[in-house]
Each structure stands twice: as structure tokens, then as C-alpha cells.
Backbone bond lengths (Angstrom), bond angles and torsions (degrees), N, CA, C in turn:
res aa  C-N    CA-C-N  psi(-1)  N-CA   C-N-CA  omega(-1)  CA-C   N-CA-C  phi
1 M - - - 1.432 - - 1.568 108.91 -
2 N 1.222 115.73 140.29 1.482 123.06 -173.33 1.598 105.13 -76.76
3 I 1.301 113.39 143.77 1.495 122.09 177.12 1.502 113.74 -56.21
4 D 1.324 118.09 -31.34 1.427 122.57 -178.95 1.561 111.10 -72.35
5 Q 1.244 114.43 -23.58 1.482 120.42 -176.99 1.560 113.02 -93.88
6 E 1.251 121.18 -1.72 1.474 125.31 177.38 1.528 111.29 -77.09
7 N 1.276 113.42 148.80 1.474 124.55 173.69 1.554 108.37 -59.25
8 F 1.250 116.03 149.01 1.512 118.59 173.16 1.566 110.45 -136.73
9 E 1.250 117.03 167.18 1.465 122.92 -175.50 1.593 109.64 -94.84
10 V 1.325 112.31 140.16 1.437 120.87 172.09 1.502 105.95 -138.04
11 E 1.297 118.44 163.60 1.491 122.24 179.52 1.477 106.00 -119.47
12 V 1.407 112.57 138.71 1.513 117.37 168.94 1.517 106.76 -115.59
13 I 1.389 113.93 138.02 1.402 118.69 -172.70 1.532 110.03 -139.07
14 Y 1.324 114.20 141.49 1.459 123.00 176.14 1.521 106.81 -138.16
15 A 1.373 117.92 138.93 1.423 118.84 -179.76 1.587 108.83 -134.11
16 L 1.274 114.82 142.55 1.433 125.35 166.09 1.478 108.83 -108.41
17 P 1.301 119.22 167.85 1.586 119.76 177.76 1.496 110.42 -56.97
18 T 1.248 122.05 -30.20 1.531 122.79 -177.70 1.463 116.63 -104.10
19 Q 1.352 122.72 -15.95 1.380 123.67 -178.01 1.510 110.53 -153.18
20 Q 1.313 111.42 167.80 1.579 116.54 -179.83 1.539 104.65 -150.88
21 K 1.306 112.32 153.74 1.489 120.13 177.86 1.479 108.52 -131.11
22 R 1.308 115.11 128.65 1.436 120.66 178.94 1.554 106.24 -120.30
23 I 1.371 118.49 127.45 1.406 121.11 177.63 1.437 111.46 -125.79
24 Q 1.392 116.13 127.53 1.522 120.51 178.59 1.498 102.69 -95.43
25 I 1.327 112.81 131.93 1.504 118.59 172.30 1.575 110.73 -134.87
26 K 1.311 114.20 159.08 1.420 120.35 174.29 1.518 108.62 -102.84
27 V 1.339 114.36 130.58 1.438 118.97 -176.18 1.504 109.57 -124.58
28 A 1.345 120.05 156.17 1.411 124.14 174.96 1.522 112.98 -79.92
29 P 1.278 124.70 153.54 1.442 130.39 174.75 1.611 105.48 -52.44
30 G 1.360 112.32 136.20 1.462 115.43 -179.32 1.543 116.18 88.53
31 T 1.384 114.41 2.76 1.485 116.11 172.56 1.454 116.12 -72.33
32 T 1.331 116.23 137.36 1.477 118.59 -175.19 1.561 107.58 -91.83
33 C 1.247 113.31 169.47 1.514 116.87 -178.31 1.553 112.13 -65.25
34 I 1.294 115.70 -39.48 1.498 115.81 179.43 1.572 111.09 -72.36
35 E 1.354 115.51 -29.08 1.453 114.65 176.68 1.493 111.08 -69.75
36 A 1.345 115.58 -34.10 1.498 118.55 180.00 1.563 108.07 -67.43
37 V 1.330 120.20 -41.44 1.458 123.28 178.47 1.508 110.41 -59.55
38 K 1.399 118.41 -46.10 1.390 124.15 177.02 1.585 110.77 -59.21
39 Q 1.265 116.50 -45.96 1.457 123.89 -178.02 1.508 108.98 -66.83
40 S 1.262 122.34 -34.15 1.436 119.07 175.05 1.530 117.67 -70.10
41 D 1.354 113.71 -19.30 1.424 122.31 176.78 1.579 109.87 57.87
42 I 1.229 115.88 39.15 1.531 126.20 176.66 1.566 108.79 -69.90
43 V 1.309 115.84 -19.45 1.520 117.03 176.16 1.499 112.37 -66.45
44 A 1.399 117.90 -21.07 1.487 122.11 -178.42 1.597 104.50 -71.15
45 F 1.303 118.77 -25.27 1.433 121.10 -177.91 1.548 109.65 -90.79
46 F 1.329 114.70 -34.14 1.565 121.72 -169.70 1.569 102.94 -132.48
47 P 1.373 118.69 77.20 1.456 121.44 -176.15 1.607 110.49 -63.18
48 E 1.304 120.17 -15.13 1.506 124.03 177.74 1.436 116.25 -68.06
49 I 1.437 115.51 -16.31 1.462 119.33 -176.64 1.607 107.25 -76.34
50 D 1.339 110.92 125.94 1.518 118.81 -179.57 1.391 106.73 -100.79
51 L 1.377 120.04 105.83 1.425 124.65 -175.34 1.521 114.39 -61.74
52 D 1.270 119.40 -28.79 1.437 126.25 -178.06 1.615 111.60 -67.12
53 S 1.362 113.71 -39.96 1.446 115.69 -174.15 1.546 114.91 -118.67
54 V 1.344 117.23 3.82 1.413 120.21 -177.97 1.573 111.56 -65.20
55 K 1.314 117.00 147.58 1.477 125.31 177.64 1.479 107.31 -95.36
56 L 1.403 117.46 130.55 1.403 124.16 -178.86 1.545 109.88 -114.84
57 G 1.364 113.22 152.63 1.430 116.65 171.01 1.483 111.01 -143.28
58 I 1.283 114.13 168.44 1.507 122.64 175.94 1.504 106.65 -128.31
59 F 1.259 117.86 112.96 1.469 126.57 -173.66 1.443 111.37 42.38
60 S 1.312 118.86 60.52 1.496 129.75 173.28 1.575 113.97 72.70
61 R 1.235 115.39 8.87 1.572 121.97 179.09 1.526 106.11 -109.51
62 L 1.408 115.32 118.13 1.426 121.00 176.19 1.493 112.55 -62.45
63 V 1.390 113.68 131.35 1.463 117.34 -175.39 1.525 109.03 -128.57
64 K 1.307 119.46 160.23 1.476 124.66 170.31 1.502 111.32 -74.96
65 H 1.388 111.59 151.27 1.442 115.99 177.27 1.567 112.38 -55.64
66 H 1.208 122.17 -32.50 1.408 118.74 -170.06 1.594 112.34 -100.37
67 E 1.336 113.69 15.78 1.502 120.58 171.26 1.576 110.36 -61.70
68 V 1.289 116.52 128.67 1.534 121.02 179.58 1.575 108.70 -77.45
69 L 1.307 112.72 135.71 1.409 118.52 178.12 1.485 115.72 -84.21
70 V 1.344 119.00 152.38 1.521 124.64 171.97 1.546 105.89 -117.47
71 P 1.334 112.65 164.16 1.434 118.41 -177.05 1.600 110.87 -58.27
72 G 1.382 110.02 140.98 1.475 118.76 174.70 1.581 114.23 81.16
73 Q 1.267 118.09 3.27 1.519 117.17 -175.91 1.577 103.59 -79.96
74 R 1.364 114.81 167.72 1.419 124.36 -177.11 1.511 103.82 -130.97
75 V 1.300 120.39 116.69 1.479 127.83 179.89 1.576 105.79 -89.43
76 E 1.288 113.14 118.05 1.499 119.58 -176.17 1.639 105.97 -106.60
77 I 1.256 111.45 130.09 1.473 120.72 177.59 1.513 106.96 -96.50
78 Y 1.329 115.30 121.62 1.462 118.85 -175.46 1.544 110.66 -99.00
79 R 1.334 114.41 141.29 1.460 122.84 174.94 1.537 108.70 -88.79
80 P 1.392 117.60 150.60 1.508 117.78 176.82 1.528 106.86 -67.18
81 L 1.378 114.65 151.70 1.363 119.02 176.13 1.546 114.07 -69.27
82 I 1.251 119.88 142.66 1.395 124.75 -176.04 1.599 104.64 -82.84
83 A 1.232 122.21 -36.40 1.442 123.97 -179.03 1.544 108.68 -140.17
84 D 1.298 118.49 149.83 1.482 123.70 176.44 1.472 105.13 -72.31
85 P 1.389 118.69 123.97 1.451 123.84 178.62 1.580 113.84 -54.94
86 K 1.302 116.99 -34.22 1.469 121.41 -179.65 1.520 108.74 -67.61
87 D 1.402 116.18 -44.07 1.506 115.83 178.50 1.510 111.41 -66.07
88 V 1.238 121.82 -35.24 1.442 124.78 178.07 1.465 113.01 -60.30
89 R 1.375 112.39 -47.56 1.478 120.37 178.31 1.553 108.77 -61.67
90 R 1.332 116.47 -48.49 1.449 119.41 178.68 1.574 115.40 -56.79
91 R 1.349 114.67 -43.36 1.476 118.60 175.15 1.534 109.59 -63.04
92 R 1.319 121.50 -43.29 1.455 120.95 -176.70 1.550 109.55 -67.88
93 A 1.307 119.43 -32.78 1.433 121.33 175.70 1.541 110.81 -68.14
94 E 1.295 121.01 -43.09 1.407 124.48 175.03 1.470 115.47 -60.38
95 K 1.340 112.49 -39.29 1.463 118.47 178.69 1.623 108.29 -65.09
96 A 1.349 113.58 -42.14 1.536 113.52 -177.46 1.558 109.91 -68.40
97 K 1.320 117.75 -31.71 1.491 120.44 171.44 1.510 111.71 -61.54
98 D 1.285 119.90 -52.86 1.478 126.03 174.47 1.435 111.81 -51.18
99 E 1.329 120.36 -45.27 1.506 124.67 -179.59 1.490 111.94 -76.28
100 G 1.362 121.07 -6.66 1.421 120.75 -177.96 1.512 116.28 74.72
101 R 1.371 116.26 17.50 1.439 119.07 177.92 1.480 113.08 -80.52
102 I 1.394 119.38 -20.01 1.431 121.79 176.68 1.553 113.79 -132.49
103 N 1.341 114.36 153.28 1.497 114.17 -179.40 1.596 109.06 -65.05
104 K 1.228 113.72 134.00 1.541 120.41 178.47 1.433 115.37 -65.14
105 K 1.346 118.71 -25.17 1.474 123.75 -176.74 1.545 109.69 -92.77
106 T 1.297 115.95 -51.77 1.483 120.99 -170.94 1.544 110.29 -92.74
107 G 1.316 119.25 -26.97 1.511 120.74 -177.97 1.510 110.26 84.05
108 S 1.384 120.53 4.31 1.445 122.65 -178.16 1.553 106.79 -85.71
109 K 1.282 113.08 160.03 1.495 119.11 -176.46 1.539 107.57 -74.22
110 V 1.343 115.47 145.54 1.485 122.67 -176.36 1.539 104.36 -90.23
111 N 1.362 112.84 132.36 1.485 116.18 177.41 1.482 114.51 -69.23
């Protein structure tokens, strides 16, 4: 058997604020990200994961479901954002204005 045709290990990971699950699996060459997620059966631990619409990444880089894996990669399953980061920042800035911590015209900190 040629070394290029041997199965190799990848990791599938999903994290919540209070827990995480890391599953090591062996996959065949040509396995896609979504196939690895399905093979890991991580949905048995987290049934809220919708495999049709879930966003996936490899080492913090967003990838398509059909991207082919290479040895040693980690497939990350991303959760949807709870709040839009821009809205959170905007609310925080408005609160600082209301509390007098920043100048209402310039937005700079008050000494």
C-alpha cells in the first residue's frame, strides 16, 4: 500500500462556553471536512449542531464543507454568534457617553 493512500488522523472539535469536545478520528485520503464531522459522530454529544448549515473551519480559517483534509488538521465547528460585535461595541460606546467617561463630540476619553 502506498503511503499516500493510508488513513491519517484529524481532529474534530466543538466548544461551548462551559465545555468542549475533541474527537480524534482516522480518515481516508480525499475525506472532506463535513464527512469527517459526520464520521466523528459529534452530533451524538451536541444534537443542536445542524450539519446542513453549520460553519466549519480549519485552525481558525473558515472553510467550505467540501474542502479536502490533509493529515494533522483540526476541523472546528463554529456556533452562531449570539450578538453582532458591531452592535455590542456601539452599545458600549453609548453607555460610556451616558456615564461621562468619553467626550460626546470627539469620542476621546475624559481626563
